[in-house]
DRENDO-1510 file (C-alpha; in Angstrom, 1 decimal, always signed):
<recs>
REC; n; res; u; v; w
REC; 1; MET; -25.9; +31.2; +6.7 .
REC; 2; ASN; -25.7; +27.5; +5.7 .
REC; 3; SER; -27.7; +27.9; +2.5 .
REC; 4; ILE; -28.5; +30.5; -0.1 .
REC; 5; ARG; -31.7; +30.8; -2.1 .
REC; 6; LEU; -31.3; +32.4; -5.5 .
REC; 7; GLN; -34.1; +33.7; -7.7 .
REC; 8; ALA; -34.2; +34.9; -11.3 .
REC; 9; ARG; -36.8; +35.6; -14.0 .
REC; 10; PHE; -35.7; +32.4; -15.7 .
REC; 11; VAL; -33.7; +29.3; -14.6 .
REC; 12; VAL; -32.7; +27.0; -17.4 .
REC; 13; ALA; -32.0; +23.8; -15.4 .
REC; 14; SER; -31.4; +21.9; -18.6 .
REC; 15; PRO; -32.1; +22.5; -22.3 .
REC; 16; ASP; -35.6; +21.1; -21.9 .
REC; 17; ARG; -36.4; +22.4; -18.5 .
REC; 18; VAL; -37.1; +26.2; -18.1 .
REC; 19; LEU; -38.5; +27.6; -14.9 .
REC; 20; HIS; -40.2; +31.0; -14.9 .
REC; 21; PRO; -39.5; +32.4; -12.4 .
REC; 22; GLY; -37.1; +29.9; -10.8 .
REC; 23; GLN; -35.4; +29.5; -7.5 .
REC; 24; ILE; -32.2; +27.5; -6.6 .
REC; 25; VAL; -31.1; +26.6; -3.1 .
REC; 26; ILE; -27.4; +26.1; -2.6 .
REC; 27; ALA; -25.8; +24.4; +0.4 .
REC; 28; GLN; -22.1; +23.5; +0.9 .
REC; 29; GLY; -21.5; +24.6; -2.7 .
REC; 30; ARG; -24.0; +22.2; -4.3 .
REC; 31; ILE; -27.5; +22.4; -5.6 .
REC; 32; ALA; -29.9; +21.5; -2.8 .
REC; 33; ASP; -33.2; +22.3; -4.5 .
REC; 34; VAL; -34.5; +23.7; -7.8 .
REC; 35; THR; -38.1; +25.0; -7.8 .
REC; 36; SER; -40.5; +26.9; -10.1 .
REC; 37; GLY; -42.1; +30.0; -8.8 .
REC; 38; ALA; -41.2; +32.4; -6.0 .
REC; 39; ALA; -43.1; +31.0; -3.0 .
REC; 40; GLU; -40.1; +31.5; -0.7 .
REC; 41; THR; -38.3; +34.8; -0.1 .
REC; 42; ALA; -35.0; +34.7; -1.9 .
REC; 43; ASP; -31.7; +35.6; -0.2 .
REC; 44; LEU; -30.4; +36.9; -3.6 .
REC; 45; ASP; -32.8; +38.0; -6.4 .
REC; 46; LEU; -30.9; +38.3; -9.7 .
REC; 47; GLY; -34.0; +40.0; -11.2 .
REC; 48; ASP; -34.4; +40.2; -14.9 .
REC; 49; ARG; -31.8; +37.5; -15.7 .
REC; 50; VAL; -31.3; +33.9; -16.7 .
REC; 51; ILE; -29.5; +31.4; -14.6 .
REC; 52; LEU; -27.8; +28.7; -16.6 .
REC; 53; PRO; -25.6; +25.7; -15.8 .
REC; 54; GLY; -21.9; +26.8; -15.9 .
REC; 55; LEU; -20.4; +26.5; -19.4 .
REC; 56; ILE; -18.0; +23.7; -20.2 .
REC; 57; ASN; -15.3; +24.3; -22.8 .
REC; 58; ALA; -14.2; +21.0; -24.4 .
REC; 59; HIS; -11.1; +22.2; -26.2 .
REC; 60; THR; -8.7; +25.1; -25.7 .
REC; 61; HIS; -5.0; +25.9; -25.6 .
REC; 62; LEU; -4.5; +28.5; -22.8 .
REC; 63; GLU; -0.8; +29.0; -23.6 .
REC; 64; PHE; -1.9; +31.5; -26.4 .
REC; 65; SER; -4.1; +33.6; -24.1 .
REC; 66; ASP; -1.7; +36.6; -24.3 .
REC; 67; LEU; -2.3; +37.1; -28.1 .
REC; 68; ARG; -4.3; +40.2; -28.9 .
REC; 69; THR; -5.3; +38.9; -32.4 .
REC; 70; PRO; -5.2; +35.5; -34.0 .
REC; 71; PHE; -2.4; +34.5; -36.3 .
REC; 72; ALA; -3.4; +34.9; -40.0 .
REC; 73; ALA; -4.7; +31.7; -41.5 .
REC; 74; GLY; -2.2; +31.9; -44.3 .
REC; 75; SER; -2.3; +30.2; -47.7 .
REC; 76; SER; -2.1; +26.8; -46.1 .
REC; 77; PHE; -2.5; +25.2; -42.7 .
REC; 78; PRO; +1.3; +24.7; -42.3 .
REC; 79; ASP; +1.7; +28.5; -42.8 .
REC; 80; TRP; -0.4; +29.0; -39.7 .
REC; 81; ILE; +1.6; +26.3; -37.8 .
REC; 82; ARG; +4.8; +28.1; -38.7 .
REC; 83; SER; +3.4; +31.2; -37.0 .
REC; 84; VAL; +2.7; +29.1; -33.8 .
REC; 85; ILE; +6.2; +27.7; -33.9 .
REC; 86; ARG; +7.7; +31.2; -34.5 .
REC; 87; HIS; +5.8; +32.5; -31.5 .
REC; 88; ARG; +7.1; +29.8; -29.2 .
REC; 89; ARG; +10.7; +30.1; -30.4 .
REC; 90; GLU; +10.7; +33.9; -30.0 .
REC; 91; GLN; +9.7; +33.5; -26.4 .
REC; 92; GLU; +12.3; +30.8; -25.8 .
REC; 93; SER; +15.1; +32.9; -27.4 .
REC; 94; GLN; +14.2; +36.1; -25.5 .
REC; 95; LEU; +13.5; +34.7; -22.0 .
REC; 96; SER; +15.5; +32.6; -19.6 .
REC; 97; GLY; +14.0; +29.4; -18.3 .
REC; 98; ALA; +12.6; +31.1; -15.1 .
REC; 99; GLU; +11.3; +34.0; -17.1 .
REC; 100; LEU; +9.6; +31.8; -19.7 .
REC; 101; MET; +8.0; +29.8; -16.9 .
REC; 102; GLU; +6.7; +33.0; -15.3 .
REC; 103; ARG; +5.4; +34.3; -18.7 .
REC; 104; ARG; +3.6; +31.1; -19.3 .
REC; 105; LYS; +2.0; +31.2; -15.9 .
REC; 106; ARG; +0.7; +34.7; -16.4 .
REC; 107; THR; -0.6; +33.7; -19.8 .
REC; 108; VAL; -2.5; +30.7; -18.5 .
REC; 109; SER; -3.8; +32.8; -15.6 .
REC; 110; ALA; -5.1; +35.4; -18.1 .
REC; 111; GLY; -6.9; +32.7; -20.1 .
REC; 112; LEU; -8.5; +31.3; -16.9 .
REC; 113; ALA; -9.6; +34.7; -15.9 .
REC; 114; GLU; -11.1; +35.4; -19.3 .
REC; 115; ALA; -12.9; +32.0; -19.3 .
REC; 116; ARG; -14.3; +32.6; -15.8 .
REC; 117; ALA; -15.4; +36.1; -16.7 .
REC; 118; THR; -17.4; +34.7; -19.6 .
REC; 119; GLY; -19.2; +32.0; -17.7 .
REC; 120; THR; -17.0; +29.0; -18.2 .
REC; 121; VAL; -16.7; +26.8; -15.1 .
REC; 122; TYR; -14.7; +23.8; -16.5 .
REC; 123; LEU; -12.4; +23.4; -19.5 .
REC; 124; ALA; -10.1; +20.9; -21.2 .
REC; 125; ASP; -6.7; +22.5; -21.8 .
REC; 126; ILE; -4.0; +21.0; -24.0 .
REC; 127; VAL; -0.7; +22.0; -22.5 .
REC; 128; THR; +2.9; +22.1; -23.8 .
REC; 129; GLU; +6.3; +22.8; -22.0 .
REC; 130; PRO; +6.8; +24.7; -19.9 .
REC; 131; TRP; +3.8; +23.9; -17.6 .
REC; 132; ARG; +3.5; +23.3; -13.9 .
REC; 133; ARG; +0.7; +22.5; -11.5 .
REC; 134; SER; +1.1; +25.8; -9.7 .
REC; 135; PHE; -0.3; +27.5; -12.8 .
REC; 136; LEU; -3.7; +26.2; -11.6 .
REC; 137; SER; -3.6; +27.7; -8.1 .
REC; 138; SER; -6.3; +30.3; -7.6 .
REC; 139; GLY; -5.0; +31.6; -4.3 .
REC; 140; ARG; -8.6; +31.6; -3.0 .
REC; 141; LYS; -9.1; +31.2; +0.7 .
REC; 142; LYS; -12.0; +29.1; +1.8 .
REC; 143; ASP; -13.0; +31.4; +4.7 .
REC; 144; ALA; -13.5; +34.3; +2.1 .
REC; 145; LEU; -16.8; +32.6; +1.0 .
REC; 146; PRO; -20.2; +32.5; +2.5 .
REC; 147; ALA; -20.7; +29.2; +4.5 .
REC; 148; ALA; -23.2; +27.9; +1.9 .
REC; 149; LEU; -20.4; +28.0; -0.7 .
REC; 150; SER; -17.5; +26.9; +1.5 .
REC; 151; GLU; -17.1; +23.5; -0.1 .
REC; 152; GLN; -17.5; +24.8; -3.7 .
REC; 153; PRO; -14.5; +24.4; -6.0 .
REC; 154; THR; -13.0; +27.5; -7.5 .
REC; 155; MET; -13.4; +27.9; -11.3 .
REC; 156; PRO; -12.8; +27.3; -14.0 .
REC; 157; LEU; -11.6; +23.8; -13.1 .
REC; 158; THR; -9.2; +22.5; -15.6 .
REC; 159; LEU; -8.6; +19.0; -17.1 .
REC; 160; VAL; -5.0; +19.1; -18.3 .
REC; 161; LEU; -4.1; +17.2; -21.5 .
REC; 162; PRO; -0.3; +17.2; -22.0 .
REC; 163; GLU; +0.6; +17.1; -25.6 .
REC; 164; ILE; +2.6; +14.3; -27.2 .
REC; 165; ILE; +4.2; +15.3; -30.5 .
REC; 166; GLY; +7.3; +14.3; -32.6 .
REC; 167; LEU; +8.3; +12.8; -35.9 .
REC; 168; THR; +11.7; +11.9; -34.6 .
REC; 169; ALA; +12.3; +9.2; -32.0 .
REC; 170; GLU; +14.1; +11.8; -29.8 .
REC; 171; ARG; +11.4; +14.4; -29.9 .
REC; 172; PHE; +8.6; +11.8; -29.4 .
REC; 173; GLU; +10.4; +10.3; -26.4 .
REC; 174; ALA; +11.0; +13.7; -24.9 .
REC; 175; THR; +7.4; +14.8; -25.0 .
REC; 176; LYS; +6.2; +11.4; -24.0 .
REC; 177; ASN; +8.4; +11.4; -20.9 .
REC; 178; TRP; +7.4; +15.0; -20.0 .
REC; 179; ALA; +3.7; +14.3; -20.5 .
REC; 180; THR; +3.7; +11.1; -18.4 .
REC; 181; GLY; +5.8; +12.7; -15.7 .
REC; 182; LEU; +3.4; +15.6; -15.1 .
REC; 183; ALA; +0.8; +13.7; -13.2 .
REC; 184; SER; +3.3; +12.3; -10.7 .
REC; 185; ALA; +4.6; +15.8; -9.7 .
REC; 186; THR; +2.2; +16.3; -6.7 .
REC; 187; SER; +4.1; +18.7; -4.5 .
REC; 188; GLU; +2.6; +22.0; -5.8 .
REC; 189; GLU; -0.8; +23.5; -4.8 .
REC; 190; SER; -3.3; +23.5; -7.7 .
REC; 191; ASP; -6.9; +23.9; -6.6 .
REC; 192; LEU; -8.1; +24.4; -10.1 .
REC; 193; LEU; -6.6; +21.1; -11.4 .
REC; 194; ALA; -9.4; +18.6; -12.1 .
REC; 195; GLY; -7.2; +15.8; -13.4 .
REC; 196; PHE; -5.0; +14.7; -16.3 .
REC; 197; GLY; -5.8; +13.2; -19.7 .
REC; 198; ILE; -3.4; +13.0; -22.6 .
REC; 199; SER; -3.3; +14.6; -26.1 .
REC; 200; PRO; -1.3; +12.9; -28.9 .
REC; 201; HIS; -1.3; +15.9; -31.2 .
REC; 202; ALA; -2.3; +14.7; -34.6 .
REC; 203; PRO; -1.8; +11.9; -37.1 .
REC; 204; TYR; +0.6; +14.1; -39.2 .
REC; 205; SER; +2.8; +15.1; -36.2 .
REC; 206; LEU; +3.5; +11.7; -34.5 .
REC; 207; LEU; +5.4; +8.5; -34.9 .
REC; 208; TRP; +2.2; +6.6; -35.0 .
REC; 209; ASP; +3.6; +3.1; -34.4 .
REC; 210; GLU; +5.3; +4.5; -31.2 .
REC; 211; LEU; +2.0; +5.9; -30.1 .
REC; 212; GLU; +0.3; +2.5; -30.5 .
REC; 213; ARG; +3.1; +0.9; -28.4 .
REC; 214; LEU; +2.8; +3.6; -25.8 .
REC; 215; PHE; -0.8; +2.9; -25.2 .
REC; 216; GLN; -0.2; -0.8; -24.8 .
REC; 217; THR; +1.8; -0.2; -21.6 .
REC; 218; PHE; +0.6; +3.3; -20.5 .
REC; 219; PRO; -2.2; +3.5; -17.9 .
REC; 220; GLU; -5.4; +4.5; -19.5 .
REC; 221; PRO; -5.9; +8.2; -19.1 .
REC; 222; SER; -9.2; +9.7; -18.1 .
REC; 223; LEU; -9.4; +11.3; -21.6 .
REC; 224; THR; -7.5; +11.1; -24.9 .
REC; 225; ALA; -7.8; +13.9; -27.4 .
REC; 226; ILE; -6.4; +14.0; -30.9 .
REC; 227; HIS; -6.7; +16.7; -33.6 .
REC; 228; VAL; -8.1; +14.8; -36.6 .
REC; 229; ALA; -9.2; +15.8; -40.1 .
REC; 230; GLU; -8.5; +19.4; -39.3 .
REC; 231; SER; -7.4; +20.7; -42.7 .
REC; 232; ILE; -7.4; +19.7; -46.4 .
REC; 233; ASP; -3.6; +20.0; -46.2 .
REC; 234; GLU; -3.6; +17.2; -43.6 .
REC; 235; LEU; -5.6; +14.9; -45.9 .
REC; 236; LYS; -3.3; +15.5; -48.8 .
REC; 237; TRP; -0.3; +14.7; -46.7 .
REC; 238; LEU; -1.7; +11.6; -45.1 .
REC; 239; GLU; -3.2; +10.2; -48.3 .
REC; 240; GLU; -0.7; +11.3; -50.9 .
REC; 241; ALA; +2.5; +12.3; -49.0 .
REC; 242; GLY; +2.3; +15.6; -50.9 .
REC; 243; GLY; +1.1; +19.2; -50.6 .
REC; 244; ALA; +1.9; +21.9; -48.2 .
REC; 245; PHE; +3.0; +19.6; -45.4 .
REC; 246; LEU; +5.6; +17.9; -47.5 .
REC; 247; GLU; +7.0; +21.3; -48.4 .
REC; 248; SER; +7.0; +22.4; -44.8 .
REC; 249; PHE; +8.6; +19.2; -43.5 .
REC; 250; SER; +11.3; +19.4; -46.2 .
REC; 251; SER; +12.1; +23.0; -45.4 .
REC; 252; LEU; +12.4; +22.3; -41.7 .
REC; 253; GLY; +14.6; +19.2; -42.3 .
REC; 254; ILE; +12.1; +16.9; -40.7 .
REC; 255; PRO; +12.5; +13.3; -41.8 .
REC; 256; ILE; +9.5; +11.9; -43.7 .
REC; 257; PRO; +8.0; +9.1; -41.7 .
REC; 258; LYS; +7.7; +5.7; -43.5 .
REC; 259; HIS; +4.3; +5.1; -42.0 .
REC; 260; ARG; +1.6; +7.8; -42.5 .
REC; 261; PRO; -1.5; +6.9; -40.6 .
REC; 262; GLN; -4.8; +7.6; -42.3 .
REC; 263; ILE; -7.8; +9.3; -40.7 .
REC; 264; ASP; -9.5; +5.9; -40.4 .
REC; 265; ASP; -6.5; +4.8; -38.3 .
REC; 266; ALA; -6.9; +7.8; -36.0 .
REC; 267; ILE; -10.6; +7.0; -35.6 .
REC; 268; ALA; -10.0; +3.4; -34.9 .
REC; 269; PHE; -7.4; +4.4; -32.3 .
REC; 270; LEU; -9.8; +6.8; -30.5 .
REC; 271; LEU; -12.6; +4.2; -30.5 .
REC; 272; GLN; -10.4; +1.9; -28.5 .
REC; 273; ARG; -10.0; +4.5; -25.7 .
REC; 274; GLU; -12.1; +4.5; -22.6 .
REC; 275; ARG; -13.1; +8.2; -23.3 .
REC; 276; ALA; -12.0; +10.2; -26.2 .
REC; 277; LEU; -12.3; +13.5; -28.1 .
REC; 278; LEU; -11.9; +13.8; -31.8 .
REC; 279; VAL; -11.0; +17.4; -32.1 .
REC; 280; HIS; -12.2; +19.4; -35.1 .
REC; 281; GLY; -13.2; +16.7; -37.6 .
REC; 282; ASN; -13.7; +19.4; -40.3 .
REC; 283; TYR; -13.2; +17.0; -43.2 .
REC; 284; LEU; -14.8; +13.8; -41.9 .
REC; 285; THR; -16.5; +11.9; -44.6 .
REC; 286; ARG; -20.0; +10.4; -44.3 .
REC; 287; ARG; -18.5; +6.9; -44.1 .
REC; 288; GLN; -16.2; +7.9; -41.3 .
REC; 289; ILE; -19.0; +9.6; -39.5 .
REC; 290; GLU; -21.0; +6.3; -39.8 .
REC; 291; THR; -18.1; +4.6; -38.1 .
REC; 292; LEU; -18.5; +6.9; -35.2 .
REC; 293; ALA; -22.3; +6.4; -34.9 .
REC; 294; GLY; -23.4; +5.5; -31.5 .
REC; 295; ALA; -19.9; +5.4; -29.9 .
REC; 296; ARG; -20.8; +6.9; -26.5 .
REC; 297; GLN; -17.2; +6.9; -25.4 .
REC; 298; LEU; -16.2; +9.3; -28.2 .
REC; 299; SER; -17.2; +12.9; -28.8 .
REC; 300; VAL; -16.4; +15.3; -31.6 .
REC; 301; VAL; -15.4; +18.8; -30.8 .
REC; 302; TYR; -16.5; +21.6; -33.1 .
REC; 303; CYS; -14.8; +25.0; -32.8 .
REC; 304; PRO; -17.0; +27.3; -34.9 .
REC; 305; ARG; -15.1; +30.5; -34.9 .
REC; 306; THR; -11.7; +28.7; -35.5 .
REC; 307; HIS; -13.5; +26.8; -38.4 .
REC; 308; ARG; -14.6; +30.2; -39.8 .
REC; 309; HIS; -11.1; +31.7; -39.3 .
REC; 310; PHE; -9.6; +29.2; -41.7 .
REC; 311; GLY; -12.4; +29.4; -44.2 .
REC; 312; HIS; -13.2; +25.7; -44.2 .
REC; 313; PRO; -16.2; +24.4; -46.1 .
REC; 314; SER; -19.4; +23.9; -44.1 .
REC; 315; TYR; -18.9; +21.8; -41.0 .
REC; 316; PRO; -20.4; +18.3; -41.2 .
REC; 317; LEU; -22.6; +19.0; -38.1 .
REC; 318; GLU; -25.9; +17.8; -39.7 .
REC; 319; ASN; -24.3; +14.4; -40.7 .
REC; 320; LEU; -22.8; +14.0; -37.2 .
REC; 321; GLU; -26.2; +14.7; -35.6 .
REC; 322; ARG; -28.0; +12.3; -37.9 .
REC; 323; ALA; -25.5; +9.6; -36.9 .
REC; 324; SER; -26.1; +10.3; -33.2 .
REC; 325; VAL; -22.5; +11.4; -32.7 .
REC; 326; ARG; -22.1; +13.6; -29.6 .
REC; 327; VAL; -21.0; +17.0; -30.8 .
REC; 328; VAL; -19.6; +19.5; -28.2 .
REC; 329; LEU; -18.1; +23.0; -28.6 .
REC; 330; GLY; -14.8; +24.5; -27.8 .
REC; 331; THR; -13.1; +27.8; -28.3 .
REC; 332; ASP; -9.7; +26.5; -29.5 .
REC; 333; SER; -7.2; +29.2; -28.7 .
REC; 334; ARG; -6.5; +32.9; -29.2 .
REC; 335; ALA; -4.1; +31.8; -32.0 .
REC; 336; SER; -7.2; +31.2; -34.1 .
REC; 337; ASN; -10.0; +32.9; -32.2 .
REC; 338; PRO; -10.4; +36.5; -31.0 .
REC; 339; ASP; -11.4; +35.6; -27.5 .
REC; 340; LEU; -12.4; +32.7; -25.2 .
REC; 341; ASN; -16.1; +33.5; -24.8 .
REC; 342; LEU; -17.6; +30.1; -25.3 .
REC; 343; TRP; -21.1; +31.6; -25.7 .
REC; 344; SER; -20.0; +33.2; -28.9 .
REC; 345; GLU; -19.3; +29.6; -30.3 .
REC; 346; VAL; -22.9; +28.7; -29.6 .
REC; 347; VAL; -24.2; +31.7; -31.5 .
REC; 348; VAL; -21.9; +31.3; -34.4 .
REC; 349; ALA; -22.7; +27.5; -34.6 .
REC; 350; ARG; -26.4; +28.3; -34.8 .
REC; 351; SER; -25.9; +31.0; -37.4 .
REC; 352; GLU; -23.9; +28.5; -39.6 .
REC; 353; HIS; -26.3; +25.7; -39.0 .
REC; 354; PRO; -29.9; +27.0; -38.7 .
REC; 355; GLY; -31.2; +23.4; -38.4 .
REC; 356; TRP; -29.3; +22.8; -35.2 .
REC; 357; SER; -31.9; +23.1; -32.5 .
REC; 358; PRO; -31.5; +25.6; -29.7 .
REC; 359; GLY; -31.5; +22.7; -27.2 .
REC; 360; GLN; -28.7; +20.9; -29.0 .
REC; 361; ALA; -26.6; +24.0; -29.1 .
REC; 362; LEU; -27.1; +24.7; -25.4 .
REC; 363; ALA; -26.3; +21.1; -24.5 .
REC; 364; ALA; -23.1; +21.3; -26.5 .
REC; 365; VAL; -21.6; +23.6; -23.9 .
REC; 366; THR; -23.4; +22.2; -20.8 .
REC; 367; LEU; -24.7; +18.6; -20.5 .
REC; 368; ARG; -23.2; +17.1; -23.6 .
REC; 369; SER; -19.8; +18.6; -22.8 .
REC; 370; ALA; -20.1; +17.2; -19.3 .
REC; 371; GLU; -20.8; +13.8; -20.7 .
REC; 372; ALA; -18.0; +14.1; -23.1 .
REC; 373; LEU; -15.5; +14.8; -20.3 .
REC; 374; GLY; -17.0; +12.3; -17.9 .
REC; 375; ILE; -18.1; +14.9; -15.4 .
REC; 376; ASP; -21.9; +14.8; -15.9 .
REC; 377; ARG; -22.6; +13.6; -12.3 .
REC; 378; ALA; -21.4; +16.9; -11.0 .
REC; 379; PHE; -21.7; +19.4; -13.9 .
REC; 380; GLY; -23.8; +20.2; -17.0 .
REC; 381; SER; -27.3; +20.9; -15.6 .
REC; 382; ILE; -28.9; +22.5; -12.6 .
REC; 383; SER; -30.1; +19.5; -10.5 .
REC; 384; THR; -29.9; +18.3; -7.0 .
REC; 385; GLY; -26.4; +17.3; -5.9 .
REC; 386; LYS; -24.4; +18.9; -8.6 .
REC; 387; TRP; -22.0; +21.7; -8.0 .
REC; 388; ALA; -23.6; +25.2; -8.0 .
REC; 389; LEU; -21.2; +26.6; -10.6 .
REC; 390; LEU; -23.6; +28.7; -12.6 .
REC; 391; SER; -23.7; +31.3; -15.3 .
REC; 392; VAL; -26.0; +34.3; -15.6 .
REC; 393; LEU; -27.2; +36.1; -18.7 .
REC; 394; ASP; -29.1; +39.4; -18.8 .
REC; 395; CYS; -32.6; +39.1; -20.2 .
REC; 396; GLN; -33.9; +40.8; -23.3 .
REC; 397; PRO; -37.5; +42.3; -23.0 .
REC; 398; HIS; -38.9; +40.0; -25.7 .
REC; 399; TRP; -37.7; +36.7; -24.1 .
REC; 400; THR; -40.4; +34.4; -22.9 .
REC; 401; ARG; -40.5; +31.0; -21.4 .
REC; 402; GLU; -41.5; +29.6; -24.8 .
REC; 403; ASN; -38.8; +31.3; -26.9 .
REC; 404; LEU; -36.1; +31.6; -24.3 .
REC; 405; VAL; -33.6; +28.9; -25.4 .
REC; 406; ASP; -34.0; +29.8; -29.0 .
REC; 407; GLU; -33.6; +33.5; -28.5 .
REC; 408; MET; -30.7; +33.4; -26.0 .
REC; 409; THR; -28.6; +30.9; -28.1 .
REC; 410; SER; -28.9; +33.4; -31.0 .
REC; 411; ALA; -27.8; +36.4; -29.1 .
REC; 412; PHE; -24.2; +37.4; -28.7 .
REC; 413; ALA; -23.7; +38.0; -25.0 .
REC; 414; VAL; -21.3; +37.6; -22.1 .
REC; 415; PRO; -22.4; +35.2; -19.4 .
REC; 416; LYS; -21.2; +36.1; -16.0 .
REC; 417; PRO; -20.4; +33.8; -13.0 .
REC; 418; TRP; -23.2; +34.1; -10.5 .
REC; 419; GLN; -20.7; +34.4; -7.6 .
REC; 420; ASP; -19.8; +37.8; -8.8 .
REC; 421; PHE; -23.3; +39.0; -7.8 .
REC; 422; ILE; -22.5; +38.0; -4.2 .
REC; 423; ALA; -19.7; +40.5; -4.0 .
REC; 424; LYS; -22.2; +43.3; -5.0 .
REC; 425; HIS; -24.8; +42.1; -2.5 .
REC; 426; ASP; -25.1; +43.9; +0.8 .
REC; 427; ALA; -24.3; +41.4; +3.6 .
REC; 428; SER; -27.3; +42.9; +5.6 .
REC; 429; GLU; -29.6; +41.1; +3.1 .
REC; 430; GLY; -28.8; +37.9; +4.9 .
REC; 431; ILE; -25.8; +36.3; +3.2 .
REC; 432; GLU; -23.1; +36.0; +5.9 .
REC; 433; LYS; -19.5; +35.0; +5.6 .
</recs>
């Protein structure tokens, strides 16, 4: 069969377009038609469910997907960072190079599997050594799919952001060379790889002048992401050269850089990029938010459950929305979050910010996230020509067309990839491989 017609009680084509019931026609892996009603006989009726655009996770670190519980927040942000460093060093000391590579591959695969199982179809992953393209090989065979899906990419597709970090020239140069070399290593199969961006880690962890010089000669990446204004300890360090970061750097023997960039410097740097993510922004001031107002090339990533884990004051979401700054959601990692279910971020964000509209919350993991990552021509809504990478939610009895988006974005749930329903569907119903 060259096309498949799906049907469900609801189809949420976009935050402001709800079909009840709705049908979707898929051909060659893409949306061929979206219609209201049930005039045609469906090949696959999902029944009392909601079909959504596949979810897009704008920020994660899959390398921590093997953690069962997050690291404790500690008394300061550097305390938590030390737990991250300890975790990495323990693995490095206990495993050979090949074993460490295999461990990282299994960890990334586990994160991808969890993301897929909870409805995420695309994510932006910040990566550190060791990392190889083969981590993003699904092993899927094209001929295992129905003809209507044969051209569809596997999921979740991954935009890889190698991390640049270092307060010494040696460390900075090493991570810079590693990061810039990843994109040229094209020999390994990687059907989940969507492309490469770059992630200079944070203003407190970089030789900032070297970063500026790097971007004067470095080809503009598709996306630049930096952790900015993440903690109060970061602000104390950048503004006063004091606090917990000074103590941490001194205990680790890290030289104190002469130039400490300010949050304003990081914002100015990101605004010069072709496309950028300001990750976290927990402590952005009103003045800094006004600087971001209307900057369509820049998006701010809010990670609600990580924000809650560290006990930060209320996130400046309302101020960002009033300034028309695009806010999108991410899970961050299992180092600060119990799981990678992006839908839980939607629900927590709405509970923390009752004034955030249901449509805004849904868009922050669909259409807005697609715009932030530059993939909105192919993802983010259910419309003709876009990839048919969809998520499915079970309906509650009291959900109606009028209250649907409000109710579902307030309900903890586990979205499922719609392709899983094909495996359960009898081939005699008309879907042939």
